[in-house]
MIZA-603300 format. One record per residue: residue number from 1; residue in one letter; z, y, x of N, C-alpha, C in turn. Coordinates in steps of 0.2 Angstrom, whole numbers, plus 5000, padded with zeros to 4 digits. Atoms other than C-alpha are relative to their C-alpha. Layout:
! residues N
[NUM, "A", [Z, Y, X], [Z, Y, X], [Z, Y, X]]
...
! end
This chain:
! residues 274
[1, "M", [5005, 4994, 4998], [5013, 4873, 5083], [4997, 5000, 5006]]
[2, "S", [5001, 5002, 4992], [5002, 4868, 5099], [4996, 5006, 4999]]
[3, "T", [5004, 4995, 4998], [4989, 4881, 5097], [5001, 5006, 4996]]
[4, "L", [5001, 4993, 5005], [4989, 4899, 5091], [4995, 5004, 4997]]
[5, "A", [5005, 4998, 5003], [4979, 4904, 5078], [4996, 5009, 5003]]
[6, "R", [5000, 4992, 4999], [4969, 4919, 5080], [4999, 5004, 4997]]
[7, "R", [5001, 4994, 5003], [4971, 4935, 5072], [4996, 5002, 4997]]
[8, "P", [5008, 4997, 5005], [4960, 4940, 5056], [4999, 5007, 5003]]
[9, "G", [5001, 4991, 4999], [4953, 4956, 5059], [4998, 5003, 4992]]
[10, "P", [5001, 4997, 5006], [4948, 4968, 5045], [4996, 5000, 4998]]
[11, "S", [5010, 5002, 5003], [4929, 4963, 5041], [5000, 4993, 5005]]
[12, "V", [5003, 5005, 4995], [4920, 4950, 5046], [4993, 5000, 4998]]
[13, "R", [5008, 5000, 4998], [4901, 4946, 5049], [4996, 4996, 4995]]
[14, "T", [5004, 5004, 5005], [4888, 4939, 5036], [4994, 5003, 5000]]
[15, "R", [5009, 4999, 5002], [4871, 4936, 5032], [5000, 5002, 4995]]
[16, "V", [5000, 4998, 5010], [4865, 4946, 5017], [4990, 5000, 5000]]
[17, "T", [5003, 4995, 5002], [4849, 4946, 5011], [4996, 5006, 4994]]
[18, "E", [5000, 4992, 5005], [4845, 4965, 5002], [4992, 4998, 4999]]
[19, "H", [5004, 4998, 5005], [4830, 4967, 4990], [4999, 5007, 4998]]
[20, "T", [5002, 4994, 5002], [4821, 4982, 4988], [4992, 5001, 4999]]
[21, "D", [5008, 5000, 5000], [4804, 4989, 4980], [4997, 4998, 5005]]
[22, "A", [5005, 5001, 4994], [4797, 4986, 4998], [4999, 4992, 5002]]
[23, "G", [4999, 5010, 4998], [4804, 4966, 4997], [5005, 5000, 5003]]
[24, "A", [4998, 5002, 4995], [4813, 4957, 5007], [5005, 4999, 5005]]
[25, "R", [4997, 4999, 4991], [4826, 4960, 5022], [5006, 4996, 5001]]
[26, "T", [4997, 5003, 4997], [4836, 4948, 5030], [5004, 5002, 5006]]
[27, "H", [4996, 4998, 4996], [4851, 4955, 5039], [5008, 5000, 5002]]
[28, "E", [4993, 5001, 5002], [4870, 4956, 5046], [5003, 5005, 4996]]
[29, "D", [4997, 4994, 5001], [4882, 4965, 5037], [5009, 4997, 5000]]
[30, "R", [4994, 5000, 5000], [4901, 4966, 5035], [5004, 5000, 4995]]
[31, "L", [4996, 4998, 5007], [4913, 4962, 5021], [5008, 5001, 5003]]
[32, "A", [4991, 5001, 5000], [4933, 4966, 5020], [5001, 4994, 4999]]
[33, "T", [4994, 5006, 5000], [4944, 4953, 5025], [5003, 5000, 4994]]
[34, "E", [4996, 5001, 5003], [4953, 4945, 5011], [5004, 4994, 5001]]
[35, "E", [4995, 5005, 5000], [4969, 4935, 5015], [5005, 4998, 4998]]
[36, "P", [4995, 5000, 5000], [4984, 4928, 5009], [5005, 5003, 5003]]
[37, "L", [4994, 4998, 4996], [5001, 4938, 5014], [5006, 4997, 4995]]
[38, "E", [4995, 5000, 5002], [5016, 4931, 5011], [5008, 5002, 5003]]
[39, "I", [4997, 4994, 4997], [5031, 4942, 5012], [5007, 4995, 5000]]
[40, "R", [4993, 5005, 5003], [5049, 4932, 5015], [5007, 5005, 5002]]
[41, "L", [4996, 4996, 4999], [5065, 4939, 5015], [5007, 4999, 5004]]
[42, "A", [4995, 5004, 4999], [5081, 4935, 5026], [5006, 5005, 5004]]
[43, "S", [4993, 4996, 4995], [5099, 4942, 5032], [5000, 4995, 5007]]
[44, "T", [4998, 5003, 4993], [5105, 4938, 5049], [5005, 4995, 4998]]
[45, "G", [4995, 5008, 5003], [5112, 4919, 5047], [4997, 4996, 4995]]
[46, "A", [5002, 5002, 5006], [5104, 4917, 5033], [4992, 4997, 4996]]
[47, "P", [5008, 5001, 4999], [5086, 4907, 5028], [4998, 5002, 4996]]
[48, "A", [5006, 4995, 5003], [5070, 4917, 5022], [4999, 4998, 4993]]
[49, "E", [5001, 5002, 5007], [5068, 4917, 5004], [4995, 5005, 4999]]
[50, "R", [5006, 4995, 5001], [5050, 4921, 4999], [4999, 5005, 4995]]
[51, "V", [5002, 4996, 5008], [5047, 4936, 4987], [4995, 5003, 4997]]
[52, "W", [5006, 4998, 5004], [5030, 4941, 4985], [4993, 4997, 5004]]
[53, "V", [5005, 5000, 4995], [5013, 4935, 4991], [4994, 5004, 4997]]
[54, "T", [5006, 4996, 5002], [4998, 4946, 4990], [4995, 4999, 5004]]
[55, "M", [5005, 5001, 4996], [4981, 4946, 4993], [4998, 5007, 5004]]
[56, "R", [5000, 4995, 4994], [4977, 4957, 5009], [4994, 5002, 5004]]
[57, "T", [5005, 4999, 4994], [4966, 4966, 5021], [5006, 5000, 5006]]
[58, "P", [4995, 5001, 4993], [4975, 4959, 5039], [4999, 5006, 5003]]
[59, "G", [4999, 4992, 4996], [4982, 4974, 5050], [5005, 5002, 4997]]
[60, "H", [4993, 4999, 5002], [4998, 4981, 5049], [5003, 4996, 4994]]
[61, "D", [4996, 5008, 5004], [5005, 4965, 5041], [5007, 5003, 5001]]
[62, "F", [4993, 4999, 4999], [5023, 4971, 5047], [5002, 5007, 4995]]
[63, "E", [5000, 4995, 5004], [5021, 4991, 5038], [4999, 4997, 4991]]
[64, "L", [5002, 5003, 5008], [5014, 4981, 5020], [5008, 4998, 4999]]
[65, "A", [4995, 5001, 5001], [5029, 4971, 5022], [5006, 5003, 4999]]
[66, "A", [4991, 4995, 5000], [5044, 4984, 5026], [4997, 5004, 4994]]
[67, "G", [5001, 4995, 5004], [5034, 4995, 5014], [5000, 4998, 4992]]
[68, "F", [4997, 5003, 5006], [5034, 4983, 4999], [5007, 5000, 4998]]
[69, "A", [4994, 5001, 5002], [5051, 4979, 5001], [5006, 5007, 4998]]
[70, "V", [4996, 4995, 5000], [5058, 4997, 5003], [4997, 5002, 4994]]
[71, "N", [5003, 4998, 5006], [5045, 5002, 4987], [5002, 4998, 4993]]
[72, "E", [4997, 5004, 5006], [5052, 4988, 4976], [5010, 4999, 4998]]
[73, "S", [4992, 4998, 5001], [5071, 4992, 4980], [5004, 4995, 5003]]
[74, "L", [4997, 5005, 4996], [5074, 4976, 4990], [5005, 5001, 5005]]
[75, "V", [4997, 5000, 4994], [5081, 4982, 5004], [5000, 5010, 5002]]
[76, "A", [5001, 4993, 4996], [5085, 4999, 5012], [4998, 5003, 5004]]
[77, "P", [5003, 4999, 4994], [5076, 5006, 5025], [5003, 5001, 5009]]
[78, "S", [4994, 5000, 4993], [5092, 5006, 5038], [5001, 4994, 4998]]
[79, "E", [4995, 5007, 5000], [5097, 4989, 5032], [4993, 4995, 5003]]
[80, "I", [5005, 5002, 4997], [5079, 4983, 5039], [5000, 4999, 5008]]
[81, "V", [4997, 5001, 4995], [5084, 4974, 5056], [4992, 5001, 5005]]
[82, "R", [5005, 5002, 4997], [5066, 4967, 5061], [4996, 4997, 4995]]
[83, "V", [5006, 5003, 5007], [5050, 4962, 5054], [4995, 4993, 5006]]
[84, "A", [5004, 5005, 4997], [5040, 4946, 5061], [4996, 4994, 4998]]
[85, "Y", [5004, 5005, 5004], [5027, 4934, 5059], [5004, 4993, 5000]]
[86, "C", [4995, 5005, 5000], [5036, 4918, 5053], [4997, 4993, 5005]]
[87, "T", [5000, 5007, 4997], [5036, 4903, 5066], [5001, 4995, 4998]]
[88, "D", [4997, 5004, 5001], [5040, 4891, 5058], [4996, 4992, 5001]]
[89, "A", [5006, 5005, 4994], [5032, 4873, 5065], [4997, 4998, 4993]]
[90, "D", [5005, 5004, 5005], [5027, 4867, 5047], [4992, 5003, 4999]]
[91, "L", [5008, 4999, 5002], [5012, 4878, 5046], [4995, 5001, 5005]]
[92, "D", [5005, 5002, 4999], [4997, 4877, 5048], [4996, 5007, 5006]]
[93, "P", [5005, 4996, 4994], [4985, 4887, 5064], [4999, 5006, 4992]]
[94, "E", [5003, 4993, 5007], [4977, 4897, 5046], [5006, 5005, 4997]]
[95, "Q", [4994, 4993, 5003], [4996, 4905, 5041], [5003, 5000, 5004]]
[96, "E", [4994, 4998, 4996], [5005, 4907, 5057], [4996, 5009, 5000]]
[97, "F", [5002, 4994, 4999], [4998, 4925, 5055], [5000, 5003, 4992]]
[98, "N", [4999, 4998, 5006], [4999, 4926, 5036], [5006, 4998, 4997]]
[99, "V", [4992, 5004, 5001], [5018, 4922, 5034], [5005, 5008, 5002]]
[100, "V", [4998, 4997, 4996], [5028, 4939, 5039], [5010, 5000, 4997]]
[101, "T", [4993, 5000, 5000], [5048, 4938, 5039], [5003, 5007, 5000]]
[102, "I", [4996, 4995, 5000], [5059, 4953, 5035], [5007, 4998, 5002]]
[103, "I", [4993, 5000, 4999], [5077, 4952, 5044], [5004, 5007, 4997]]
[104, "V", [4998, 4995, 5001], [5088, 4962, 5037], [5009, 4999, 5003]]
[105, "S", [4994, 4997, 4999], [5106, 4969, 5040], [5006, 4996, 4996]]
[106, "G", [4994, 5004, 5005], [5116, 4962, 5023], [4997, 4996, 4999]]
[107, "A", [5001, 5007, 5006], [5115, 4950, 5010], [4995, 5001, 4998]]
[108, "T", [5005, 4999, 5001], [5099, 4947, 5004], [4999, 5000, 4992]]
[109, "D", [4997, 4998, 5006], [5099, 4952, 4984], [4990, 5001, 4997]]
[110, "I", [5009, 5002, 5004], [5078, 4946, 4976], [5000, 5003, 4994]]
[111, "G", [5000, 4997, 5004], [5082, 4949, 4962], [4998, 4996, 4994]]
[112, "H", [5004, 5004, 5004], [5075, 4941, 4943], [4992, 5001, 5001]]
[113, "R", [5007, 5001, 4999], [5058, 4948, 4948], [4996, 4998, 5006]]
[114, "H", [5006, 5002, 4994], [5054, 4942, 4961], [5004, 4991, 5003]]
[115, "A", [4996, 5004, 4997], [5066, 4926, 4963], [4997, 4994, 4999]]
[116, "A", [5003, 5005, 5002], [5052, 4913, 4955], [4993, 4999, 5004]]
[117, "Q", [5004, 5000, 4995], [5042, 4916, 4971], [4994, 5003, 4998]]
[118, "S", [5004, 4995, 5005], [5031, 4929, 4962], [4994, 5001, 5004]]
[119, "A", [5006, 4998, 4996], [5012, 4929, 4968], [4995, 5006, 4998]]
[120, "G", [5004, 4993, 5003], [5000, 4946, 4965], [4992, 4998, 5002]]
[121, "S", [5007, 4999, 4995], [4982, 4948, 4967], [4998, 5007, 5006]]
[122, "S", [4999, 4994, 4996], [4975, 4962, 4977], [4998, 5007, 4995]]
[123, "A", [5001, 4997, 5006], [4972, 4971, 4961], [5006, 5001, 4996]]
[124, "C", [4992, 5000, 5001], [4992, 4969, 4958], [5004, 5005, 5003]]
[125, "G", [4996, 4997, 4997], [5005, 4981, 4960], [5006, 4998, 4996]]
[126, "V", [4992, 5002, 5003], [5020, 4982, 4948], [5003, 4994, 4998]]
[127, "C", [5000, 5007, 5002], [5018, 4968, 4939], [5009, 4997, 5001]]
[128, "G", [4993, 5003, 5002], [5035, 4966, 4930], [5004, 5005, 4997]]
[129, "K", [4995, 4997, 5003], [5041, 4983, 4928], [4998, 5005, 4992]]
[130, "D", [5002, 4996, 5003], [5039, 4989, 4911], [5002, 5003, 4996]]
[131, "S", [4998, 4993, 5006], [5046, 5004, 4905], [5001, 5005, 5008]]
[132, "V", [4998, 4994, 4996], [5047, 5021, 4914], [5006, 5002, 5004]]
[133, "A", [4993, 5001, 5000], [5065, 5020, 4912], [5002, 4996, 5006]]
[134, "A", [4998, 5005, 4996], [5067, 5005, 4924], [4995, 5002, 5009]]
[135, "V", [5001, 4998, 4994], [5057, 5014, 4939], [5004, 5005, 5000]]
[136, "L", [4995, 4993, 4997], [5068, 5029, 4938], [5007, 4996, 5002]]
[137, "D", [4994, 5002, 4999], [5082, 5018, 4937], [5003, 4998, 5008]]
[138, "V", [4999, 5003, 4992], [5077, 5012, 4956], [4998, 5005, 5004]]
[139, "R", [5002, 4997, 4996], [5072, 5027, 4964], [5004, 5001, 5005]]
[140, "T", [4997, 5001, 4995], [5075, 5025, 4980], [5002, 5006, 5007]]
[141, "A", [5004, 4994, 4997], [5071, 5042, 4989], [5006, 5007, 4995]]
[142, "T", [5000, 4993, 5003], [5076, 5060, 4984], [4995, 5004, 4999]]
[143, "P", [5007, 4997, 5003], [5064, 5070, 4975], [4998, 5005, 5004]]
[144, "W", [5003, 4994, 4995], [5053, 5081, 4985], [5001, 5007, 4998]]
[145, "Q", [4998, 4993, 5004], [5060, 5099, 4985], [4996, 5005, 5005]]
[146, "G", [5003, 4996, 4995], [5049, 5105, 5000], [4995, 5004, 4995]]
[147, "A", [5007, 4995, 5004], [5031, 5117, 4995], [4996, 4993, 5000]]
[148, "L", [5008, 5005, 5001], [5014, 5106, 4988], [4994, 5002, 5001]]
[149, "P", [5007, 4999, 4998], [4998, 5107, 4992], [4998, 5005, 4995]]
[150, "S", [5003, 4996, 5005], [4989, 5121, 4984], [4992, 4998, 4999]]
[151, "P", [5006, 5004, 5000], [4973, 5117, 4973], [4995, 5000, 5005]]
[152, "D", [5004, 5000, 4993], [4963, 5123, 4986], [5000, 4993, 5005]]
[153, "V", [5001, 5006, 4994], [4969, 5111, 4999], [5000, 4991, 4995]]
[154, "I", [5001, 5007, 5006], [4970, 5096, 4984], [4994, 5000, 5001]]
[155, "R", [5007, 5004, 5002], [4951, 5097, 4984], [4998, 4999, 5004]]
[156, "T", [5003, 5002, 4995], [4950, 5094, 5001], [5002, 4994, 5002]]
[157, "L", [4999, 5007, 4998], [4959, 5078, 5003], [4996, 4995, 5002]]
[158, "P", [5004, 5009, 4998], [4948, 5064, 4998], [4997, 5003, 5007]]
[159, "D", [5003, 4999, 4994], [4936, 5071, 5010], [5002, 4998, 5007]]
[160, "A", [4995, 5000, 4994], [4949, 5073, 5024], [5003, 4990, 5000]]
[161, "L", [4999, 5007, 4999], [4954, 5054, 5020], [4995, 4998, 5001]]
[162, "R", [5006, 5004, 4998], [4937, 5049, 5019], [4998, 4999, 5009]]
[163, "E", [5002, 4999, 4995], [4933, 5054, 5036], [5005, 4995, 5005]]
[164, "K", [4994, 5004, 4996], [4948, 5043, 5042], [4999, 4992, 4996]]
[165, "Q", [5001, 5005, 5004], [4942, 5027, 5034], [4995, 4994, 5003]]
[166, "P", [5003, 5006, 4996], [4934, 5014, 5047], [4998, 4993, 4997]]
[167, "V", [5003, 5007, 5004], [4935, 4999, 5036], [4995, 5001, 4997]]
[168, "F", [5003, 4998, 5005], [4927, 5007, 5023], [4994, 5001, 5000]]
[169, "S", [5007, 4998, 4997], [4912, 5013, 5034], [4997, 4995, 5002]]
[170, "R", [5002, 5008, 5000], [4909, 4995, 5039], [4998, 4994, 4996]]
[171, "T", [4998, 5004, 5008], [4913, 4988, 5022], [4998, 5002, 4994]]
[172, "G", [5001, 4997, 5007], [4911, 4998, 5008], [5006, 4997, 4994]]
[173, "G", [4996, 5003, 5006], [4925, 4986, 5001], [5011, 5001, 5002]]
[174, "V", [4995, 5001, 4999], [4941, 4994, 5005], [5003, 5005, 4996]]
[175, "H", [4994, 4993, 5001], [4955, 5007, 4997], [5004, 5002, 5003]]
[176, "A", [4996, 4999, 4996], [4963, 5017, 5006], [5006, 5007, 4999]]
[177, "A", [4997, 4999, 5001], [4979, 5028, 5006], [5004, 5004, 5006]]
[178, "A", [4998, 4996, 4995], [4987, 5043, 5016], [5005, 5004, 4997]]
[179, "L", [4994, 4992, 5001], [5001, 5058, 5017], [4997, 5004, 5004]]
[180, "A", [5004, 4992, 4998], [4997, 5075, 5018], [5007, 5003, 5001]]
[181, "D", [4998, 4997, 5002], [5007, 5088, 5021], [5000, 5006, 4996]]
[182, "A", [4999, 4997, 5004], [5009, 5103, 5011], [4993, 5004, 5002]]
[183, "D", [5005, 4998, 4999], [4995, 5111, 5021], [4992, 4998, 5001]]
[184, "G", [5006, 5005, 5002], [4984, 5096, 5020], [4999, 4996, 5006]]
[185, "R", [4998, 5003, 4996], [4986, 5090, 5035], [5001, 4993, 5001]]
[186, "I", [5000, 5007, 5000], [4984, 5072, 5037], [5004, 4994, 5005]]
[187, "L", [4994, 5004, 4997], [4999, 5061, 5044], [5002, 4992, 5003]]
[188, "V", [4999, 5008, 4998], [4998, 5044, 5042], [4992, 4997, 4996]]
[189, "V", [5002, 5004, 5006], [4982, 5033, 5032], [5000, 4993, 5003]]
[190, "R", [4998, 5006, 4997], [4980, 5015, 5031], [4994, 4998, 4993]]
[191, "E", [5002, 5002, 5003], [4967, 5004, 5024], [5000, 4993, 4995]]
[192, "D", [5000, 5009, 5003], [4966, 4988, 5012], [4997, 4999, 4994]]
[193, "V", [5003, 5003, 5008], [4958, 4977, 4997], [5005, 5003, 4997]]
[194, "G", [4997, 5000, 5008], [4973, 4981, 4986], [5006, 5007, 5001]]
[195, "R", [4999, 4993, 5001], [4976, 4999, 4981], [5008, 5005, 5004]]
[196, "H", [4994, 5000, 4999], [4994, 4996, 4981], [5003, 4999, 5006]]
[197, "N", [4998, 5001, 4994], [4995, 4987, 4998], [4999, 5005, 5005]]
[198, "A", [5001, 4993, 4995], [4987, 5002, 5006], [5007, 5005, 4999]]
[199, "V", [4995, 4997, 4999], [5001, 5013, 4999], [5007, 4998, 5005]]
[200, "D", [4994, 5001, 4995], [5014, 5001, 5007], [5000, 5000, 5004]]
[201, "K", [5001, 5000, 4993], [5008, 5001, 5023], [5000, 5008, 5001]]
[202, "V", [4998, 4992, 4994], [5009, 5021, 5025], [5006, 5000, 4999]]
[203, "I", [4992, 4999, 5001], [5026, 5020, 5017], [5003, 4995, 5005]]
[204, "G", [4996, 5005, 4993], [5030, 5004, 5030], [4999, 5006, 5007]]
[205, "A", [5002, 4996, 4995], [5021, 5014, 5044], [5005, 5005, 5000]]
[206, "R", [4992, 4994, 5000], [5036, 5028, 5041], [5006, 4997, 5000]]
[207, "V", [4994, 5003, 5000], [5049, 5016, 5039], [5002, 4996, 5007]]
[208, "L", [4998, 5004, 4992], [5046, 5006, 5054], [4998, 5006, 5008]]
[209, "A", [4999, 4993, 4996], [5045, 5024, 5064], [5006, 5002, 5001]]
[210, "G", [4992, 4997, 5002], [5061, 5030, 5058], [4998, 5007, 4997]]
[211, "E", [5000, 4994, 5001], [5053, 5043, 5050], [4999, 5003, 4993]]
[212, "P", [4999, 5000, 5007], [5056, 5050, 5032], [4993, 4999, 4997]]
[213, "R", [5007, 5003, 5003], [5044, 5042, 5018], [5000, 5005, 4996]]
[214, "S", [5002, 4995, 5001], [5045, 5058, 5009], [4996, 5006, 5002]]
[215, "E", [5005, 4995, 4998], [5032, 5070, 5009], [4996, 5005, 4994]]
[216, "A", [5000, 4996, 5005], [5023, 5084, 5000], [4994, 4996, 4995]]
[217, "C", [5006, 5003, 5002], [5007, 5073, 4998], [5000, 4994, 4999]]
[218, "L", [5005, 5007, 4998], [5000, 5054, 4995], [4995, 5002, 4995]]
[219, "V", [5008, 4997, 5001], [4982, 5055, 4994], [4996, 4993, 5000]]
[220, "V", [5002, 5007, 5001], [4974, 5038, 4986], [4991, 5001, 4997]]
[221, "S", [5009, 4999, 5001], [4954, 5034, 4986], [4998, 4998, 4993]]
[222, "G", [5002, 5001, 5007], [4953, 5027, 4969], [5005, 5002, 4994]]
[223, "R", [4997, 4995, 5005], [4963, 5030, 4951], [5006, 5001, 5002]]
[224, "A", [4992, 5002, 4997], [4981, 5032, 4952], [5004, 4999, 4991]]
[225, "G", [4995, 5004, 5005], [4988, 5020, 4941], [5008, 4998, 4999]]
[226, "F", [4991, 4999, 5000], [5006, 5017, 4936], [5002, 4998, 5007]]
[227, "E", [4995, 5002, 4994], [5011, 5007, 4949], [4999, 5002, 5007]]
[228, "L", [4999, 4994, 4993], [5003, 5022, 4964], [5006, 5004, 4999]]
[229, "V", [4996, 4996, 5000], [5015, 5032, 4955], [5005, 4999, 4999]]
[230, "Q", [4994, 5004, 4999], [5028, 5020, 4953], [5004, 5002, 5007]]
[231, "K", [4998, 5000, 4992], [5029, 5019, 4973], [4999, 5005, 5003]]
[232, "S", [4999, 4993, 4999], [5026, 5037, 4974], [5006, 5003, 4998]]
[233, "V", [4990, 4998, 5005], [5043, 5041, 4964], [5005, 4997, 5003]]
[234, "A", [4994, 5002, 5000], [5053, 5028, 4972], [4998, 5003, 5009]]
[235, "S", [4999, 4996, 4992], [5048, 5037, 4991], [5001, 5006, 5000]]
[236, "G", [4997, 4994, 5004], [5054, 5053, 4982], [4992, 5005, 5005]]
[237, "I", [5007, 4999, 4998], [5032, 5059, 4987], [5001, 5006, 4994]]
[238, "G", [5000, 4995, 5003], [5032, 5078, 4980], [4990, 5000, 4995]]
[239, "S", [5004, 5000, 5004], [5013, 5076, 4973], [4994, 4991, 5002]]
[240, "L", [5005, 5006, 5001], [4999, 5061, 4970], [4992, 5002, 5000]]
[241, "V", [5006, 4997, 5004], [4982, 5066, 4972], [4995, 4992, 5002]]
[242, "A", [5006, 5006, 5000], [4967, 5053, 4968], [4995, 5002, 4995]]
[243, "V", [5009, 4996, 5002], [4947, 5054, 4965], [5000, 4998, 4994]]
[244, "G", [5000, 5002, 5005], [4949, 5044, 4950], [5005, 5003, 4993]]
[245, "A", [4995, 4997, 5006], [4958, 5045, 4933], [5005, 4998, 5000]]
[246, "P", [4993, 5003, 5004], [4977, 5042, 4927], [4999, 4996, 4993]]
[247, "T", [5001, 5002, 5005], [4982, 5032, 4914], [5005, 5004, 4996]]
[248, "S", [4995, 4995, 5003], [4993, 5037, 4900], [5007, 4998, 5003]]
[249, "L", [4993, 5004, 4995], [5009, 5026, 4908], [5001, 5008, 5004]]
[250, "S", [5000, 4999, 4993], [5006, 5033, 4925], [5001, 5009, 5000]]
[251, "V", [5001, 4995, 5003], [5003, 5051, 4917], [5008, 5003, 4998]]
[252, "R", [4993, 5000, 5002], [5021, 5049, 4907], [5003, 5000, 5004]]
[253, "L", [4996, 5001, 4994], [5029, 5042, 4922], [5001, 5005, 5006]]
[254, "A", [5003, 4993, 4996], [5023, 5057, 4933], [5007, 5008, 4999]]
[255, "S", [4998, 4995, 5005], [5030, 5071, 4920], [5007, 4998, 5000]]
[256, "E", [4995, 5002, 5000], [5046, 5060, 4919], [5006, 5002, 5006]]
[257, "S", [4997, 5003, 4991], [5050, 5060, 4938], [5001, 5006, 5003]]
[258, "G", [5001, 4993, 4998], [5045, 5079, 4942], [4994, 4998, 5006]]
[259, "L", [5004, 5003, 4996], [5030, 5069, 4952], [4992, 5007, 5001]]
[260, "A", [5006, 4996, 5003], [5013, 5082, 4952], [4996, 4995, 5002]]
[261, "L", [5003, 5004, 5003], [5000, 5073, 4946], [4992, 5004, 5001]]
[262, "F", [5007, 4996, 4999], [4980, 5075, 4950], [4997, 4996, 5000]]
[263, "G", [5003, 5006, 5000], [4965, 5065, 4946], [4993, 5004, 5001]]
[264, "F", [5006, 4997, 4998], [4946, 5067, 4948], [5001, 5007, 5005]]
[265, "T", [4999, 4996, 4996], [4948, 5075, 4963], [4994, 5001, 5006]]
[266, "S", [5006, 4999, 4998], [4933, 5082, 4971], [5000, 5008, 5005]]
[267, "P", [5000, 4994, 4996], [4927, 5097, 4983], [4999, 5007, 4993]]
[268, "G", [5001, 4995, 5003], [4922, 5106, 4968], [5005, 5000, 4994]]
[269, "R", [4996, 5000, 5005], [4935, 5100, 4956], [5006, 4998, 5001]]
[270, "C", [4993, 5007, 4999], [4954, 5092, 4954], [5003, 5002, 4993]]
[271, "V", [4997, 4998, 5007], [4964, 5091, 4936], [5006, 4997, 5001]]
[272, "Q", [4994, 5002, 5001], [4981, 5093, 4935], [5005, 4997, 4994]]
[273, "Y", [4996, 5003, 5007], [4991, 5079, 4921], [5007, 5004, 5003]]
[274, "A", [4993, 4997, 5000], [5008, 5086, 4927], [5001, 5002, 5007]]
! end
């Protein structure tokens, strides 16, 4: 590796032509960056193994890798020794910031779901967990025992999240996730082109900071799909608040795991499903 590549940013400039009733206008716009991230897992003294490739918005890559590995029960937070960009000599410059390795203290066991060098899109998350029982079997945190936000607080959370989405403000092309306490105070926000990546980044931020993953509420900017409920349950979150709708399987998992689930959340209303 002779020349270090430039680290990609969360958005890129582009020229567009906007067509309206007043005619055509050419101007500069911004697009949300979407690039692959390969996540590798290695124990000290052992070679790294690829466990996942996901399309993501660059930024907070170490948090994304750590959050993914913990939420998928590949490692415990206490086992993470170091997270770093890969320095393999055979990587070309465009790959230098698109491969992250997690070094763990114990032996690695990536399991059958990841042994085939799995790849996922920015719209994909759970990819292989085909039952509620499978999720409950690998719950990695104690269920939340503290207070939950009241419905009045719940209705304020999407707007509070929206105020902390700079990449969305520039591009309109990314999802966001945030942890909030029972009083509605936003603790951490992350954005990504993939909704599940945004959640993994939030959880990874807590893991790498040495803070608990469990909290009163996870807020997401889109729908409440099964994979987002799964990640909430895995991290011991008390409630999941979504702007959009849940699915039948996400409601079932929330109900059986004790997760409070809210959808169609806006200042005027919220709908509780579990």
